[in-house]
N, C-alpha and C positions, 0 to 999 in steps of 0.2 A: 798633175793628172792630164790624161789625154782627152780630146774631144772625140765625138763620134766620127767626124770628118777626118781627123788625123788617123784614127784607126783604119778607116776605109782607104786612105791614101797609102798607108803602110802596106796594106794588102796588095794594092795595085802595083807596088814597086817590087814585089817578091818574084823570085824565079818561078817560071811555069813548071809545075810538077803535079798538077791536079788533072785527073782523067775522069770523064763522065761519059758513059755509053760509047766508049771507044775513041773519044776525042780528047786531045790535050787542050785544056781551056785556061783562060785567064781567071784570076780570082774575082773579077767583077762580071763573070758570066751571069746572065739573067737567072739561071737556076740556083745560084748561090746567094743572090741578093736577099731573098726572104730570110735566110738564116742570119745573114749579116745585120738585117734590120732588127732581129732579136737582140743580138749582142750590142748593137749601137745604143739600145735603151739603157744598158748598164752605165754607159758614159753620160747619156742625157740626164738620167736621174741623179748621178753623182754631181753633176754641174748645177743642179737645182737646189738653191739654199733651203727650200722647204724640206728636202730629204737629206740634208747634210749629215745629221746625226746618225741616220740609219745607213746611208750609203758610203760613208767615209769613216776612216779610223786613223789613229796616229801610230806610225810605224814604231815598233819596239827596237828597231835597229837605228834609225836616223832621227826619230822624233817628228818627222814630217807627216803632213796630212796625206793620206793615200786612199785609193779606192778600196772599199772593204773586200772586193774580190781578189785583192793581193795581200790580204792581212793574215797574220798568224794569231789565232785566238789567245788572248792573254788573260781572260777571266770569263766567268759565267755570262756576264752581260754581252760579251762579244759573240758567244754562241747563240744567245737569244736574239740579238740583233741580226745575225746572219740568217737565222731561221725566218724572222719577220720580214727581212728584206727579200728573201727568196719568194715568200708567198705573195708579197705585194707585186713584185716584178712578173711573176708567172701569171697572176691574175691579169696584169696589164697586157701581156703579149699573147694570152690565150693558151699557154702551155709552158714547156720547159724553157728556162732562161739560158741554159746551156753553159754558162760561164762557171758554174759551180765546180765542175770537174777539176779545173786548174787549181782553185784555191783549196779544194779537198786534198789534192795530191801534195801541194806545198805543206799543208799542215801535217800530213802523214810523214813526209820527209823530215820535217822539223823535229818530230818525235824520234823517229827510228835512227836518223843519222847520229843524234846525240847518244842514244842508247848503245849503238854499235861502237862509237868512239870509247865510251866508258868501259865496255866489255872487251874490246879488241885492240885498243890503242891506235885506232885509225884517226884520220883527220877529216872525215866526211862532213861533219857539222860545220866546220869553218868554211869549207868549200860551198856548202849549201847556203850559208848566210851571205856570202859574197854574191852568189847567184840570185838569192832572194832580193838583195838590195838593188841589183840590176833590174830584176823583174818589177819591183815596186817603183823604181825611179822612172821606168818607161811605161808603166801602167799596162803591162802585157796581158794578152789573152792566151791561156794555156789549154791544151787538150791533154788529158791523162790517158795514155795508151797503156792499158793494163792487160786486157784479155788476149792471150795468145790463141793462135788457131788450134793448137793442142793435138792435132793428129789423132792417134788412137787414144781414146779417153781412159783406157785401162792401163796405159803405160806412162811412166814418168818421163821427164825431158830426156834424160840420158839413155832411155830405152827405146826411143823412137827410131824407126828405120831411117827417116830423114831428120837429122839433128836440128834443122832450121825451123821445125814446126813450133818451137818455142824460141823467142829472141835470145841470142847468145853472143858471147864474146868469142870471136874467132882469132883475134890477135891482140896482144898487149905490146905497146911500144913505149918508148921513153916519153913521148909527148901525149899519149892517149891510148884509146882502144879502138878496135874495128869490130862492129857489130853486124849481125845478119839475122834475118827472120821477118816475121810479120805480126802485127797486132790487128785485132778485129773490132768492129762496132765503135769506131772512134768518132763519136759525134763532135762536131765543131772543128774537126781537124782541117778541112779545106779553107777555113777562114779564121784559123788561130795563128798567133805569132810563134808559139813554141809547142813542141811535142815533148811531154814529160813521160818517160817510160819507167814503169815499175813492174815487179814480178806479179804473176797472177796466182801463185800458190806457194805452199810450203815446199822446201827443197831438201833433198838428202845431200850428204857429202859428195856423192857422185854427180850431183847436179850443179856443181860450183860454176861452171861456165854460163849457166842460165840464171844465176843469182846476180842480176845486174839491174841497176837503176841509173838513169841519166836523163839529160835534157838536150835537145838539139833544136835549132830553128826549123820551122815547119817546111822551109824550102831548102834544107841542107842537101848537099850533093849525095846522091844515092837514096834519097827518100822519095818514094812514089805514093801518092795519095789516090787510090782508086775508089771513086765515090758514087753514091747515089744521093739524090736530093728530092725532097717532097715539100709541098706547100698546099694549103687549101686551094680549091679551084679558083682561077683568076676571075675577077669581076669585070664586066664591061662598063656598066653605068652605076650599078648599085654598089658603089665602093663601100668597104667596111674594114675597120682596123684588123679584124681577125684574118682577113685574106692577105694582109701585107706581110705576115710572118710565116716562117717555115723552118726547116732544119736540113742538115746534110751530115753524112758520116762517111767514113772511109775504111777500107782495108789498107792499112799503112804498112808498106813494104820498106824494110831497111836492107838495102843491097850493098853490103860492105861499106857501111857509113862510119866515117871517122868521128870520134867524140874525144875532145881534149880532156885531160884529167880534171881540170877545174869544173867540168860539167858532169863528172861521174860521181855518184852518191852511194853506190854499192857495187862491189865487184868481187864476187866469190865468197862472200860471207853468208853461207847458206842459212845459218841460224836466223838471220834477220830478213831473209827474203819473205818468208811467211808472215813475219810480224809486219812488214811493210804492206803486204797485200791486205792483211787484216785491218791495219790502221786506216788505209785508204777507204776500204769498204765501210768502216765505222763512220768516218767523217762524211762519206758520200751518202750513207743511209740517213745520217742526221740532216743533210741538205734535203733529202726527200721529204722530211717532216715539214718542210716549208713548201716544196714544189708540189707534192701530191695533194695536199689539201686544197691548193689553188686550182689544180685540175678538176677536183671534185666540185669546187665552187663554181667553175664554169659550166660543168654538166648540170649541176643543181640549178643554177640560174636559168639555163636554157630549158630545163624540165619544168620549172615553175612558170616560166614565161609561156611556153607552149600550152601548158595546162590552162593558164588564164585565157589565152587566145581561143582555146577549144571550149571554154566555158565550163571546165570541170575542176577548177582549182579548189573548190570547197568540198569536193567528194572525199569521203573518209579514206578510200584506198589511195587517193592521190597524196593526201597529207601523210599517210603511212609511208609511202615511197620516198617522199621528200625528207621525212624524218630519218629514214635509213641513210640517205646521203649526208645529212647533217651529222649523224652519229659517226660515220666513217671519217669525214673530214676533221672533225674536232677531236676524235680519238687519236688519230695519227698526229695532229698538231699538238695536242696536249701531252702525248707521250714524248714528243720531241722536246717540249719544255722540260719535262721531267728528266730527260737525258742530259739537258744542259745544266739544270740545277744540281743533278747528281754527278756532274763531271769530276774528273780528278786531274791534278796537275802533273804532267810528265817531268822528267829530269831536265828537259830543255826549257821548261817554263810554259809550254803549250798546254792549254786546257783541252782535255779529251772527253767527249761526251760518253755517257754511260753505255757500255756495249749492249747490255740486255735491253734497255729501253729503245735504243736505236733500231735494233733488230726486230723487236716486237712491233714497233711502228711500221717499219718497212714491210714486214710480213703482212700486216693487215691491209696496207696500201696495195700490195701486189695481188692478193687473192680477191680483191673487190673490184678490180679494173673492169672486167667484162660485165659484172652485175650492175655497175653504175651505168654503163652504156645500155644495158638491157632495160633499166628503169626509164631512161630517156626515150628509147625506142617504143616502149609500152605507152608512154604518155603522148608521144608525138604521132603515133599511128604509122601508117605505111607511106605517107606522103614524102618524107625525106628520101625514100628510096626511089620514088617515081616522079619526083618534082621535075617538070620540064626545064630544059636549059634556060638560062637567063635570056638568051636571044629571042625566045618565044614570047617572053614578057615585054620585049621591046618591039617586036614586029607588029605593025598597025593592024594586020589581019587577025592575029591571034591574041593581041594584048587585052582587048576588052573582054574576051571570053575568059581569059585566065584571071583577070581582076575580079570578074563577076563570081567565078566558081571557087576561088580560093577563100572567099569570105566566110567567116565564122561569127565573130563578135562584130555587130554593126557599128559599135563605138570605136573600132580600131580600123585604120585605113588598110586598104588592100595592099599597099606597098609595104607597110610595116608587118603585115602578116606574111607576105612574101619574104621579107628579110628574115623573119624569125625562122621560117621553114628552110630557108637557104642556109642559115647557120646550123640548124639541126642536121641538115643533109651533110654539111662539111664535118660535123662532129661524129656522125654515125657511119657515113657511106663512102668517104673519100679515101684515096690511097694514103694520104697524110695521116688519117686517123688509124688506119691499119698498122702503120709503123708505130704510132704512139701507143697503141694498145699492147703490142708485143714488148715495146720498150718499158711500158708500165709494169709488166710482169718481171722482165729480166734485167732492166737497168739497175745497176748497183747491187745485183745479186738476185737470183731466183728465190721464191718462197722456201724451197728446200734448203738453200744456203742459209737463210735467216734461221730456220729451225735448228740447223747444225750449230750455228753460232750461239743461239740461245741456250741450247743444252750444254754446249761447251763452256759457257760462262756462268750458268745459273747454279746457285748453291742448293742443290737438291738435298744434300745431307742435312742442311739446317731444317728443311721441311720434314724430313723423316724424324728428326729429334722432337719436333713439335708433336707429331703423331705418337711417338713412343711415350712422351711424358703424359699425354692425355690418356693413353692406353695403360699406363702404369708399368711399362716395360723398362727394366733396368738391366743394362748390359754389364 
């Protein structure tokens, strides 16, 4: 397994293909460091013997101990540990741990490549296992590039005026394929080792050129990462762990990129494009049952703390609001546990979480995002929005005034009350939070997509039979 420094060193050695605000930048650009700090913790925790059981697993290919973020789930316990690991790490960094997309894509590919081979006589699973061994041996960080830019949403890939609005195969050669197109919303891409591309939707027979899955190094020739990056506001003297972490994502352009056949995992098998899209969504939504409760934990902790500092923690309406946060966090987490316990084993041997439970959990996580921030805003009051910049707390002319007038509970220092409201401000009013809120709704699928998945998988006929029996209806 790699160390955090080895991960960072690899990034520094990669070809420059990251663009931010019109500039071609190195991967150690200051705007990308907060996101790298997040991913680095996945290596730090894996190296800590205290977390070895949670953060590491034994490869089903080689038998070696590997980082759990490179593991294929072999049983229910693997799914439960992945969920627990995700919640722990997200609590630690104050938000998304980001590395889950790679492992979720790998697990989806492990299922679908085997199913495709059994149905079509292909050899994708053998290719995938060789790639997976390389991925595990090098403890790689992967971005899953799934969402196409899509163009006209009412048209399928083959119906678009510009065929590149979904990633497609433009040429097949003896040694590989040439692909062109773009993927959107690719969190972690500018500081990932690999880009793992999978379809975004079900395909018809006419969409065969777009039914493609593959992996390329993130700095491969022809790959352009056009990025935006955010982080909490930088601190001058009041350093805080939350301010050290951030995120970045990219519009990832594939401009005639060559992919050798050994890295191609689907190519024209339209029947399995939709299955791969669905499997990734399922694994990723299960990851959300660890991630999203952790985000709620952070908001909940800040809400409880600011209520204490404001002297209102015992008020009935405050306890009611905190109970709402507890209910969402533990409902989502508990449903994730149910999804793991009710998992089924695919033909590849991979354990797949229950589709209905993962989608129910993700749905409740998504529809509550803004309400959770509303609770924090209600309990914190208006100060997070109008809190003077940190420099004013350091200026000798204004410092004493601010320390005097920020006071609420005399038993708590002015500095700690300032720190509390500075965190609330970052959680409520920063650009970073704006990105996180939208991502909380749409990441892994919007609530409407969870509803569609739930109704597509749920056995409603069984419920009608219950009603018929109770009503005495005999068909």
